[in-house]
Structures are given as C-alpha cells and as structure tokens.
Backbone bond lengths (Angstrom), bond angles and torsions (degrees), N, CA, C in turn:
res aa  C-N    CA-C-N  psi(-1)  N-CA   C-N-CA  omega(-1)  CA-C   N-CA-C  phi
1 X - - - 1.502 - - 1.658 101.19 -
2 X 1.357 110.18 130.14 1.497 113.82 176.51 1.475 114.49 -75.93
3 X 1.340 118.29 152.99 1.420 124.65 -177.97 1.558 104.50 -68.99
4 X 1.379 114.45 149.82 1.537 118.19 177.30 1.509 105.19 -81.66
5 X 1.395 111.01 157.84 1.453 113.55 179.16 1.600 110.10 -100.66
6 X 1.193 120.36 149.27 1.417 123.59 165.74 1.451 114.84 -76.56
7 X 1.373 116.92 168.08 1.524 120.71 169.29 1.461 112.59 -54.54
8 X 1.320 115.48 -46.23 1.452 121.43 177.18 1.448 118.07 -51.72
9 X 1.445 113.76 -41.92 1.459 130.22 -178.93 1.500 107.00 -57.52
10 X 1.390 110.66 -55.02 1.500 120.80 -172.74 1.512 106.96 -71.26
11 X 1.296 118.33 -34.86 1.494 120.06 -178.14 1.547 109.73 -61.65
12 X 1.377 114.90 -39.16 1.393 117.94 -175.26 1.530 108.48 -78.40
13 X 1.335 123.38 -33.70 1.530 127.25 168.54 1.583 109.04 -55.38
14 X 1.299 113.48 -45.08 1.602 111.34 -172.18 1.506 108.43 -98.12
15 X 1.279 121.42 2.82 1.479 126.76 172.06 1.579 107.27 61.83
16 X 1.235 115.79 45.84 1.494 125.17 -178.63 1.420 109.90 -132.34
17 X 1.350 118.10 163.41 1.494 123.07 176.50 1.463 113.69 -69.84
18 X 1.383 118.79 146.46 1.473 119.32 179.49 1.542 113.59 -53.46
19 X 1.384 114.48 -39.32 1.492 116.83 176.52 1.534 112.36 -55.88
20 X 1.248 119.74 -36.80 1.411 120.89 178.75 1.553 113.36 -63.94
21 X 1.309 118.03 -36.35 1.460 124.11 177.19 1.412 109.02 -59.52
22 X 1.409 118.41 -47.44 1.475 123.74 177.59 1.513 110.14 -63.78
23 X 1.338 121.52 -36.41 1.356 122.76 173.51 1.635 110.91 -58.99
24 X 1.250 114.04 -48.85 1.430 119.46 -174.69 1.450 114.19 -70.60
25 X 1.419 117.07 -19.97 1.464 122.10 178.09 1.568 110.70 -91.74
26 X 1.226 114.53 -13.86 1.615 122.14 -178.75 1.521 113.11 -46.26
27 X 1.344 117.80 138.60 1.404 121.99 178.42 1.511 110.76 -68.54
28 X 1.287 118.37 -19.01 1.593 118.51 174.92 1.442 115.75 -75.64
29 X 1.378 116.35 -10.92 1.463 119.09 175.84 1.548 109.63 -67.39
30 X 1.160 119.10 146.77 1.461 124.75 169.97 1.573 111.90 -61.96
31 X 1.362 119.38 133.75 1.361 125.56 -168.79 1.592 111.07 -52.19
32 X 1.333 118.69 -29.05 1.429 125.35 -179.40 1.546 110.43 -75.30
33 X 1.262 113.64 -24.24 1.554 118.95 -173.61 1.547 111.30 -102.66
34 X 1.398 115.20 -16.97 1.504 118.34 -171.93 1.525 114.62 -73.84
35 X 1.287 119.10 136.33 1.501 124.73 168.06 1.433 108.59 -75.66
36 X 1.369 118.79 114.21 1.430 124.96 -177.57 1.559 111.21 -57.47
37 X 1.352 120.62 137.04 1.418 121.23 -176.89 1.590 105.21 -142.95
38 X 1.348 108.96 164.77 1.450 119.23 174.11 1.494 109.89 -113.41
39 X 1.265 118.22 126.98 1.540 121.31 -177.35 1.489 106.31 -90.73
40 X 1.345 113.56 128.95 1.406 121.48 172.08 1.456 111.03 -118.17
41 X 1.282 116.35 113.00 1.447 118.77 -175.24 1.568 115.00 67.17
42 X 1.233 117.09 -160.82 1.432 128.30 -177.65 1.664 110.66 -73.14
43 X 1.304 116.27 -41.52 1.473 116.29 -170.05 1.364 114.45 -131.67
44 X 1.250 123.83 16.63 1.501 124.92 174.93 1.438 114.79 -120.17
45 X 1.274 120.20 141.10 1.469 127.17 177.09 1.645 107.12 -131.59
46 X 1.276 110.79 151.98 1.392 120.76 178.70 1.483 112.73 -134.12
47 X 1.167 124.16 169.74 1.537 126.81 -170.72 1.465 110.43 -133.75
48 X 1.284 124.15 125.91 1.405 126.87 174.31 1.526 108.93 -74.93
49 X 1.421 116.90 130.50 1.452 115.52 178.46 1.425 118.50 -57.25
50 X 1.238 122.70 -33.47 1.435 129.08 173.69 1.527 113.54 -61.27
51 X 1.416 115.11 -41.85 1.459 117.61 178.89 1.636 113.30 -73.90
52 X 1.333 114.20 -22.49 1.455 121.71 175.28 1.569 110.24 -75.06
53 X 1.374 112.53 -46.92 1.460 113.58 171.14 1.518 116.40 -61.06
54 X 1.269 119.51 -37.94 1.440 117.59 -178.88 1.475 107.35 -70.53
55 X 1.286 120.16 -39.66 1.561 123.88 179.43 1.532 106.32 -57.98
56 X 1.242 123.08 -47.45 1.452 127.23 174.94 1.382 115.98 -58.31
57 X 1.412 118.84 -45.38 1.446 121.12 -175.50 1.476 107.37 -76.44
58 X 1.287 123.24 -31.97 1.476 123.21 177.42 1.467 110.94 -65.55
59 X 1.296 118.41 -31.75 1.611 122.14 179.57 1.467 113.14 -84.01
60 X 1.359 117.16 -19.02 1.468 120.27 -166.89 1.600 109.84 -81.87
61 X 1.310 116.62 -11.15 1.463 122.65 -176.54 1.468 112.10 -76.78
C-alpha cells in the first residue's frame, strides 16, 4: 500500500498553494471537479497518489 499524501505534498506536485488543494477537495465542489480525498478524523484529509495522478491526467488533455 502506498503512503497517503498530505495537502502540502499535493500542493507541491501541482505547484499551487495549500489552500487551493483544500478548495479542490471541498465537498461543495462538483463531483467532476473535486480532487478525491480521504478524511481522517474531523479535520485531516489525505490524498491517494493514484487519485492525484488521475486528477492531473484528466485535466492535462
């Protein structure tokens, strides 16, 4: 199993601010635009590397 990524990790991969990552993962985002995340507890989220890669490739076209 791959280690989950933090918002800082994903922000570095996408070259955006960490706040933007939280906005992309927000539940109010339309499903087709949302960055998939895993909720850990009340206030923490993490990201699966495969989901981040898919998110990038879907938007690169």
